[in-house]
Rosetta silent file (secondary structure, phi, psi, omega in degrees, C-alpha in Angstrom):
SEQUENCE: XXXXXXXXXXXXXXXXXXXXXXXXXXXXXXXXXXXXXXXXXXXXXXXXXXXXXXXXXXXXXXXXXXXXXXXXXXXXXXXXXXXXXXXXXXXXXXXXXXXXXXXXXXXXXXXXXXXXXX
SCORE:     score description
SCORE:     0.000 S_00000001
   1 L     0.000  122.918  174.021   43.035   38.076   32.471 S_00000001
   2 L   -60.643  117.244  170.793   39.788   36.812   34.183 S_00000001
   3 E  -153.151  163.154  165.187   40.754   35.020   37.427 S_00000001
   4 E  -132.337  131.756 -171.977   39.938   34.282   40.902 S_00000001
   5 E  -132.505  124.632 -175.603   42.679   33.298   43.327 S_00000001
   6 E   -96.008  158.357 -179.974   42.083   31.834   46.658 S_00000001
   7 E  -155.182  166.659  170.339   44.350   32.068   49.632 S_00000001
   8 L    97.376    7.859 -179.921   44.320   31.358   53.384 S_00000001
   9 L   -80.571 -176.133 -176.464   43.734   27.618   53.551 S_00000001
  10 E   157.288 -170.784  179.971   45.699   25.274   55.789 S_00000001
  11 E  -115.290  136.876 -179.733   45.445   22.585   58.384 S_00000001
  12 E  -139.817  163.039  173.234   43.885   23.275   61.701 S_00000001
  13 E   -90.459  157.271 -178.991   42.506   21.079   64.565 S_00000001
  14 L   -46.704  131.748 -176.100   38.937   20.557   65.330 S_00000001
  15 L    93.186   -9.793  178.767   37.309   23.566   66.759 S_00000001
  16 L   -76.463  178.230  178.464   39.750   25.833   65.081 S_00000001
  17 L  -129.592  155.938  173.605   39.345   28.710   62.630 S_00000001
  18 E  -146.740  161.192  170.920   40.488   29.932   59.223 S_00000001
  19 E  -121.047  120.863  176.929   39.929   32.770   56.890 S_00000001
  20 E  -105.038  145.415  175.655   39.855   32.275   53.229 S_00000001
  21 E  -126.758  156.150  178.890   40.160   35.101   50.783 S_00000001
  22 E  -142.097  121.554 -178.970   39.470   35.146   47.052 S_00000001
  23 E   -99.581  125.036  179.474   40.876   37.970   44.876 S_00000001
  24 E  -101.267  148.289 -177.169   39.105   38.718   41.683 S_00000001
  25 E  -150.160  157.122  171.302   40.567   40.394   38.570 S_00000001
  26 L    77.554    4.922  172.771   39.744   40.912   34.801 S_00000001
  27 L  -150.221  165.069 -178.025   35.968   41.301   35.171 S_00000001
  28 L   -72.106   72.761 -173.633   33.309   43.543   36.611 S_00000001
  29 H   -46.356  -36.193 -175.527   33.272   42.032   40.013 S_00000001
  30 H   -70.838  -20.147  178.141   30.540   44.170   41.510 S_00000001
  31 H   -89.431    5.512 -177.691   28.079   42.824   38.718 S_00000001
  32 E  -114.122  149.304  165.715   28.685   39.182   39.709 S_00000001
  33 E   -89.477  132.210 -175.878   27.220   37.042   42.293 S_00000001
  34 E  -121.368  149.877 -174.114   30.002   35.204   44.115 S_00000001
  35 E  -147.280  161.843  175.039   30.133   32.019   46.071 S_00000001
  36 E  -110.155  130.991  166.857   32.244   29.561   47.988 S_00000001
  37 E  -121.277  167.256  174.872   32.021   25.855   47.081 S_00000001
  38 E  -150.015  157.713 -177.303   33.873   22.805   48.404 S_00000001
  39 E  -143.651  116.920  174.775   34.533   19.222   47.355 S_00000001
  40 L   -94.278  154.714 -175.607   35.788   16.473   49.627 S_00000001
  41 L   -55.927  140.904  176.428   37.404   13.332   48.145 S_00000001
  42 L    56.790   23.627  171.616   34.726   10.886   46.730 S_00000001
  43 L  -125.045  160.345  176.720   32.020   13.537   47.342 S_00000001
  44 L   -78.319  147.932  173.381   30.014   15.884   45.056 S_00000001
  45 L   -65.811  133.757  179.317   30.862   19.623   45.092 S_00000001
  46 E  -126.081  149.785 -175.722   28.550   21.593   47.205 S_00000001
  47 E   -86.416  133.852  179.760   27.846   25.344   47.631 S_00000001
  48 E  -101.325  -38.350  178.336   28.897   26.453   50.999 S_00000001
  49 E  -169.747  149.523  178.015   27.798   30.122   50.854 S_00000001
  50 E  -139.983  158.471 -177.328   26.925   32.733   48.320 S_00000001
  51 E  -153.158  131.654 -168.849   26.427   36.464   48.386 S_00000001
  52 L  -113.115 -124.965 -176.910   24.772   38.585   45.688 S_00000001
  53 L  -111.228   85.434  174.571   23.594   42.252   45.577 S_00000001
  54 L    89.599  -15.847 -176.204   22.424   43.605   48.772 S_00000001
  55 L   -83.661  167.075  176.023   20.565   40.386   49.804 S_00000001
  56 L   -71.488  143.881  173.903   21.475   38.395   52.771 S_00000001
  57 L   -52.542  155.688  167.719   24.114   35.708   52.233 S_00000001
  58 E  -113.305  146.696 -179.365   22.934   32.060   51.788 S_00000001
  59 E  -129.807  152.373  166.968   24.471   29.211   53.516 S_00000001
  60 L   -73.746  143.661 -178.241   24.489   25.463   53.359 S_00000001
  61 H   -54.475  -33.243 -172.989   22.717   24.003   56.304 S_00000001
  62 H   -70.494  -13.291  179.150   25.931   22.109   57.334 S_00000001
  63 H  -126.060   13.036  179.266   27.814   25.377   57.953 S_00000001
  64 L   -63.584  140.123 -175.803   25.120   27.863   59.115 S_00000001
  65 L    73.388   -3.839  176.868   26.118   29.514   62.361 S_00000001
  66 L  -117.608  -30.514 -179.054   29.797   28.501   61.886 S_00000001
  67 E  -115.731  151.795 -179.552   30.914   30.081   58.590 S_00000001
  68 E  -134.835  133.538  177.522   30.496   33.768   57.538 S_00000001
  69 E  -119.635  150.423 -179.025   30.854   34.995   53.968 S_00000001
  70 E  -157.357  152.936  173.293   31.327   38.663   52.963 S_00000001
  71 E  -120.468  146.204  175.143   32.406   40.601   49.762 S_00000001
  72 E  -123.050   89.461 -174.784   34.391   43.763   49.502 S_00000001
  73 L   -60.917  -36.211  176.375   33.520   45.128   46.128 S_00000001
  74 L   -66.990  -35.356  179.105   36.185   47.966   46.307 S_00000001
  75 L   -91.558   -5.592 -177.006   38.876   45.442   46.881 S_00000001
  76 L    51.470   48.261  179.869   37.272   42.848   44.551 S_00000001
  77 E  -131.709  140.009  174.094   37.681   40.255   47.262 S_00000001
  78 E  -107.813  138.087  176.038   35.453   37.547   48.659 S_00000001
  79 E  -112.512  154.979  167.382   35.928   36.245   52.171 S_00000001
  80 E  -146.893  119.580  179.886   34.875   33.204   54.068 S_00000001
  81 E   -98.592  127.917 -171.594   35.430   32.870   57.799 S_00000001
  82 E  -112.577  108.263  177.955   35.382   29.288   58.953 S_00000001
  83 L  -121.080  161.793 -178.794   34.826   28.836   62.639 S_00000001
  84 L    64.186   37.088 -166.941   34.094   25.920   64.905 S_00000001
  85 L   -63.015  148.759  179.587   35.747   23.724   62.280 S_00000001
  86 L  -116.510  152.172  168.479   34.908   20.018   62.080 S_00000001
  87 H   -44.704  -44.308  179.945   36.802   17.118   60.445 S_00000001
  88 H   -71.286   -1.459  166.853   33.965   16.929   57.953 S_00000001
  89 H   -87.614   -2.155  172.595   34.739   20.375   56.730 S_00000001
  90 L   -63.796  122.415 -171.326   37.901   19.006   55.154 S_00000001
  91 E  -173.334  166.498  164.166   37.825   19.708   51.497 S_00000001
  92 E   -88.842  127.356 -172.137   39.124   21.665   48.661 S_00000001
  93 E  -105.777  135.285 -173.887   37.378   25.119   48.695 S_00000001
  94 E  -127.482  140.388  161.070   36.822   26.994   45.556 S_00000001
  95 E   -99.085  157.787 -171.527   35.350   30.510   44.874 S_00000001
  96 E  -143.302  151.523 -179.905   33.185   31.123   41.881 S_00000001
  97 E  -137.324  142.360  176.000   31.388   34.032   40.084 S_00000001
  98 E  -142.565  147.291  170.558   28.422   34.193   37.882 S_00000001
  99 E   -68.457  151.745 -177.208   26.472   37.041   36.345 S_00000001
 100 L   -65.765  122.752  178.713   23.042   37.701   37.775 S_00000001
 101 L   108.537  -23.323  179.413   20.623   35.659   35.724 S_00000001
 102 L   -69.778  140.516  175.183   23.247   33.111   34.629 S_00000001
 103 L   -75.395  -24.029 -177.415   22.402   29.550   35.375 S_00000001
 104 L  -131.848  167.769  178.014   25.786   28.387   36.265 S_00000001
 105 L   -86.687  131.911 -173.382   29.012   29.885   37.800 S_00000001
 106 L   -98.328  -23.981 -175.259   31.257   30.835   34.828 S_00000001
 107 E  -123.954  129.270  179.063   34.483   31.802   36.679 S_00000001
 108 E  -123.540  153.531  168.081   36.294   29.485   39.079 S_00000001
 109 L   -91.479  176.584 -176.148   39.304   29.777   41.212 S_00000001
 110 L   -82.446   -6.808  177.906   42.012   26.949   41.359 S_00000001
 111 L    93.936  150.041  178.580   40.933   25.867   44.801 S_00000001
 112 E  -142.671  133.124 -172.732   42.519   25.856   48.208 S_00000001
 113 E   -83.377  135.528  172.616   42.811   22.939   50.773 S_00000001
 114 E  -120.781  128.079 -176.106   41.306   23.034   54.176 S_00000001
 115 E  -133.429  134.014  175.748   42.136   20.117   56.339 S_00000001
 116 E  -125.707  122.695 -179.925   40.730   19.753   59.838 S_00000001
 117 E  -101.534  150.322 -173.680   42.089   17.067   62.155 S_00000001
 118 L   -82.085    0.000    0.000   40.263   15.560   65.114 S_00000001
């Protein structure tokens, strides 16, 4: 079964940290570009970070210097370390995967909530 399963979300105070994990199964993970997205209530979904094949990860300007993304192909897992969290980071976070050359992300996780209180 093709799936992505996120874990590690929760509630923290402003300035706190979390680590999200995304476990992949059912597809050749190493052949896919993977990314984290987030969507806050009444806002559009935005890409937070992505990591492909050997290239440097890319980040949204709003999280640069605070979030770190990494993939571990042997474990088929994608991570996102969220540091110096702000209330505006509150959102549902999703991991996603797409084949290189595909225009859109084809595989999505169910999402996990991150809530940052001031």
